[in-house]
N, C-alpha and C positions, 0 to 999 in steps of 0.2 A: 252067260251068267257067271260062269266061273271067272271069267276075265273081270267082270264087274266086281265080284267079290274080292278078287285078287287086287284089283285097282282100289277098292275101298280099303283093303288091308294095307296096301302101300300108302294110300292116302292117310290112314291113321298113323302109320309109321312116320310118314312125312310130317304130319301134324305133331306127333310126339317129338320127332327130331326138331321141328321148328320151335316147339315149346321149350325143349331142352336148350336149343340154340339161343332162344330169347332169354331164358334164365341165365345161360352162360354169358350172353352179351351183357345182361344186367349186372351179373357178378363181375365181369371184366370191366364194365364202366365204373362200378363201385370201386374196384381195385385201382383202376386208372385214376379216379377222382382222389382216392386215398394217397396214391403214389404222387399225384400232382401236389396235393396238400403237403405231403411229406417233403417233396422236392422244394416247394415254396418255403417250408419251415427250415429245411437244410440250407436253402439259399440265404434266408434271413440269418441263420446261425453263421453261415460262411461270411456274410457281410459283417456281422458282429465280430467274428473272429478276425477278419481283416482289419476292422477298426481297432480292436484290442492289440493286434499285431503292430499296427501303425503307432498306436499310443505307446506300446512297449518299446518300439524302436526310438521314439522321441524321448521317452524316459531314460533309455540307455544312453542316448546321445547327451542328454542333459546331465546325467550322472557322470559320464566320462568327462564332460567339460568341468563339472564341479570338482571331480577328483583331481583333474589337472590343476585347477585353481588352488585346491587345498594343498596339493603337493608343492606348488610354487610358494604358497604362503608359509608352509612348514620350512621350506628351504630358506626363505627370507628370514623367518624367525631364528633358525639355527645360525644364519650368517650374522644377524643382529646380536644374538646371544654371544657368539664368538667375538664379534667386534666389541661388545660391551665388556666381555671378560678381558680382552686385550687392553681396552681403555682402563678398566679397573686396575689391572696389573701395572700399566704405565703410570697411573695416578699414584699407586702405592709406592712405586719406585721414586717418583718425584717427591712424594711426601717424605720418604726415607732420606733422600738426598737433602731435601730442605731441612729436615730435623738435624741431620749430621752437620750441614752448613751452619745452622743456628747454634748448635752445640760448639762447633769449632769457633765460630765468631764470638760467642759468649765467653768461651774459655780465653780467647785472645784478649777480649775486652777486660775480663776479670784479671788476667795477668798484667795487662797494661795498667789497669787501675791499681792493682797491688804494687806494681813497680813504682808508679807515681806516688802512691801513699808512702811507700818505703822511702823514696827519694825525699819527699816533703818532710817526713819524720826525721830523717838524717839531717836535712837542712835546719829544721827547727831545733833539733838537739844540738847541732853545732852552734846555732845562734844563741841558744839557751846557755851553752857552755861558755861561749864568748861573753855573753852578758854576765854570767856568774863570775867569770874571771875578771871582767872589768869592775864588777861590784866588789870583788875581793881586793883588787888593786886599789880601788878608791877607798875602801874601808881601811886598808893598810896605810895608805897615804894619810888618811884622816887620823889614824892612830899615831902615825909618825909625827904629824904636825902637832898633835896634842901632847905628845911626849916632848917635843922640842919646846914648847911653851912653858 
């Protein structure tokens, strides 16, 4: 009888242990389910993170390409501005030379015209003097002829 009571006592202990184990198993299954859900969520987050990482890499690559293109354009703009500045300076020099040439040519033409005018005036003055002298001689001859008559 004592064995039976002992056995029943053990049986109750085993049942209590079994109930505890069942509760522990339920809790562990719940924990496992939560951990799986958390792992799935983390896996989804990791997938999103990898997708973002991939997009970030693509954006960085695109940004690098655009930066290189921008730098090339800026270099070209600076070269063009330098070329433009050089061209402007060259044109200014050519304008200055042209203006000097024009002034020199104009001065030479003016001097030539003045010399020609001076020469023509001298010729005309000489012709006028000659005509005056001829007129005076003719007038004198006419007076002499009138006095002889």
